[in-house]
C-alpha positions as CSV (number, residue, x, y, z in Angstrom):
1,M,-6.7,11.0,-7.7
2,L,-5.0,12.6,-4.7
3,S,-4.5,16.3,-3.9
4,V,-2.5,17.6,-0.9
5,K,-2.5,21.3,-0.2
6,D,-0.4,23.0,2.6
7,V,-0.5,20.0,4.9
8,S,1.3,20.0,8.2
9,I,1.5,17.1,10.7
10,S,2.6,17.4,14.3
11,F,2.8,15.2,17.3
12,G,2.8,17.3,20.4
13,K,5.4,20.0,19.9
14,E,7.2,18.0,17.2
15,S,6.4,18.9,13.6
16,V,7.1,16.1,11.1
17,I,5.5,17.6,8.0
18,R,5.4,21.3,7.3
19,H,3.3,23.0,4.6
20,F,3.5,20.1,2.1
21,S,1.6,20.1,-1.2
22,C,1.5,17.6,-4.1
23,H,-0.8,16.3,-6.8
24,I,-1.0,12.6,-7.7
25,S,-2.8,11.7,-10.9
26,P,-4.7,8.5,-11.6
27,A,-2.6,5.4,-12.5
28,E,0.7,6.8,-11.2
29,L,3.2,4.7,-9.3
30,I,4.6,7.2,-6.7
31,C,7.3,6.7,-4.2
32,L,7.6,8.7,-1.0
33,T,11.2,8.9,0.3
34,G,13.1,10.7,2.9
35,K,15.2,10.1,6.0
36,S,13.8,8.2,9.0
37,G,11.4,10.3,11.0
38,C,10.6,12.8,8.2
39,G,6.9,11.8,8.3
40,K,6.5,9.5,5.3
41,S,4.3,6.9,7.1
42,S,2.4,9.6,8.9
43,L,1.6,11.3,5.6
44,L,0.5,8.0,4.1
45,R,-1.9,7.5,7.0
46,A,-3.2,11.0,6.7
47,F,-4.4,10.3,3.2
48,I,-7.1,8.1,4.7
49,G,-7.6,10.1,7.9
50,L,-5.6,7.8,10.3
51,T,-3.2,10.7,11.2
52,P,-4.5,14.1,12.2
53,F,-3.3,16.9,10.0
54,N,-3.8,20.6,9.2
55,G,-4.4,21.6,5.6
56,E,-6.4,19.9,2.9
57,I,-6.3,16.4,1.5
58,C,-8.7,15.2,-1.2
59,V,-9.0,11.7,-2.5
60,Q,-10.9,11.5,-5.8
61,G,-12.2,15.0,-5.2
62,I,-13.5,14.1,-1.7
63,P,-12.0,16.1,1.2
64,V,-10.6,13.8,3.9
65,N,-12.4,14.6,7.2
66,E,-14.3,12.8,10.0
67,R,-17.4,12.4,7.8
68,S,-15.7,11.0,4.7
69,C,-12.7,9.0,6.0
70,E,-14.6,5.8,6.6
71,S,-15.9,5.8,3.0
72,I,-12.4,6.7,1.7
73,R,-10.9,3.8,3.6
74,R,-13.4,1.4,2.2
75,N,-12.2,2.4,-1.3
76,T,-8.5,2.3,-0.5
77,A,-6.1,-0.7,-0.1
78,Y,-3.8,0.3,2.7
79,L,-0.8,-1.9,3.6
80,P,0.9,-0.8,6.9
81,Q,4.5,-1.6,7.6
82,D,3.6,-3.6,10.8
83,L,0.7,-5.5,9.3
84,S,-0.2,-8.7,11.2
85,F,-3.1,-11.1,11.0
86,P,-4.4,-13.6,13.5
87,G,-4.5,-17.3,12.7
88,E,-2.0,-20.1,12.2
89,L,-2.4,-20.7,8.5
90,V,-1.5,-18.5,5.5
91,S,-5.0,-19.1,4.3
92,D,-6.2,-17.1,7.3
93,I,-4.5,-14.0,5.7
94,I,-6.4,-14.6,2.5
95,S,-9.7,-14.9,4.4
96,Q,-9.0,-11.7,6.3
97,I,-8.2,-9.8,3.2
98,K,-11.4,-11.0,1.5
99,R,-13.5,-9.7,4.4
100,L,-12.1,-6.2,3.8
101,G,-13.9,-5.7,0.6
102,R,-15.6,-7.0,-2.5
103,V,-13.6,-9.6,-4.5
104,V,-14.3,-11.6,-7.6
105,A,-16.5,-14.6,-6.6
106,G,-15.9,-18.3,-6.3
107,E,-13.4,-20.1,-8.4
108,R,-12.4,-16.9,-10.2
109,A,-11.1,-15.5,-7.0
110,E,-8.9,-18.6,-6.4
111,Q,-7.7,-18.5,-10.0
112,A,-6.8,-14.8,-9.7
113,L,-5.0,-15.4,-6.5
114,I,-2.9,-18.3,-7.9
115,K,-2.0,-16.0,-10.9
116,N,-1.0,-13.2,-8.6
117,L,1.1,-15.5,-6.4
118,A,2.9,-16.8,-9.5
119,L,3.7,-13.2,-10.6
120,L,5.2,-12.6,-7.2
121,G,7.4,-15.7,-7.4
122,L,5.3,-17.9,-5.0
123,E,3.9,-21.4,-5.4
124,D,0.1,-21.7,-5.0
125,D,0.5,-24.3,-2.3
126,I,2.0,-21.7,0.0
127,V,-1.6,-20.8,1.1
128,H,-1.7,-24.2,2.9
129,K,1.4,-23.5,5.0
130,R,1.5,-22.4,8.6
131,M,2.5,-18.8,9.4
132,S,5.6,-20.1,11.2
133,E,6.8,-21.7,8.0
134,I,7.0,-18.6,5.8
135,S,9.3,-15.6,5.9
136,G,8.4,-11.9,6.3
137,G,9.1,-11.4,2.6
138,Q,6.8,-14.1,1.6
139,R,4.1,-12.7,3.8
140,Q,4.5,-9.3,2.2
141,R,4.0,-10.8,-1.3
142,I,1.1,-13.0,-0.2
143,I,-0.7,-9.9,1.1
144,L,0.0,-8.0,-2.1
145,A,-1.4,-10.9,-4.1
146,A,-4.5,-10.9,-1.9
147,I,-5.3,-7.2,-1.9
148,A,-5.1,-7.2,-5.7
149,L,-8.4,-9.2,-5.6
150,L,-10.1,-6.2,-4.0
151,D,-11.7,-3.5,-6.2
152,K,-9.6,-0.6,-5.0
153,D,-8.4,2.2,-7.3
154,L,-5.9,3.6,-4.7
155,W,-3.2,1.6,-3.0
156,L,-1.1,3.0,-0.1
157,L,1.9,0.8,0.7
158,D,4.3,1.3,3.6
159,E,7.7,-0.3,2.9
160,P,6.3,-3.0,0.6
161,T,9.8,-4.4,-0.1
162,S,11.5,-4.0,3.3
163,A,11.9,-7.7,3.8
164,L,12.8,-8.7,0.2
165,D,15.9,-9.5,-1.6
166,C,16.7,-8.0,-5.0
167,A,15.0,-10.7,-7.1
168,S,11.8,-10.6,-5.0
169,R,11.8,-6.8,-5.1
170,N,11.9,-6.8,-8.9
171,L,9.0,-9.2,-8.9
172,V,7.0,-6.8,-6.7
173,L,7.9,-3.9,-9.0
174,H,6.7,-5.8,-12.0
175,F,3.5,-6.7,-10.2
176,L,2.8,-3.1,-9.2
177,R,3.4,-2.0,-12.8
178,I,0.7,-4.4,-13.9
179,Q,-1.7,-2.9,-11.3
180,Q,-0.7,0.6,-12.6
181,Q,-1.4,-0.4,-16.2
182,E,-4.8,-1.6,-15.1
183,G,-5.6,1.9,-13.8
184,R,-4.7,1.7,-10.1
185,T,-2.9,4.5,-8.4
186,I,-0.1,3.4,-6.1
187,V,1.7,5.4,-3.5
188,A,4.5,3.6,-1.7
189,V,6.8,4.6,1.2
190,T,10.3,3.2,0.9
191,H,13.9,3.5,2.0
192,D,14.8,1.3,-1.0
193,K,16.7,3.4,-3.5
194,E,16.5,0.8,-6.3
195,F,12.7,0.5,-5.8
196,A,12.3,4.3,-5.8
197,E,14.3,4.7,-9.0
198,Q,11.9,2.5,-10.9
199,C,8.7,4.2,-9.9
200,S,7.0,6.7,-12.1
201,R,7.8,9.6,-9.8
202,V,9.7,10.1,-6.5
203,I,8.5,12.6,-3.9
204,N,11.4,13.3,-1.4
205,L,10.0,14.7,1.8
206,D,13.5,15.9,2.8
207,T,13.4,18.7,0.2
């Protein structure tokens, strides 16, 4: 699914990733860990051409470059750490997500969304609330429920449990394992040791 060979990432004179290589197979749930500033988020963004890099990155056999990155992004679900959406209502988030790609149509989409929200410990009426009425952790889970409606084989998640308590984190892990079992490849950046321990494999960028 994802091949990284001898990749280095620098910002000016500061090098954050040096000669990094890894291989991620389809339907793996991978965790990228390491101390703050080690380049975890930069590497995640490089997978879809959002961060300049030296070396070679291939997604589903396609090299990431200026010609291919737009197509690769269309086929990838990317959840940045600082994701924000315009609008006053939670339903605006769902609408924005749906515009990003193909989803199941009509009532099936709404039924799938309600099922996903339930798996993540959220009531279906939360979509009618105002953004000011929900927490950061609820927003994270709502977005995960929504992006699952998209037909994406690769998920890149930056700190998906940063605003969650233990119980909510476990619900997210269960939800991601369901996506993994359905054939999706998931790469998550995290500082959460408990989350990392329950992933299929941990890649520590400090080593």
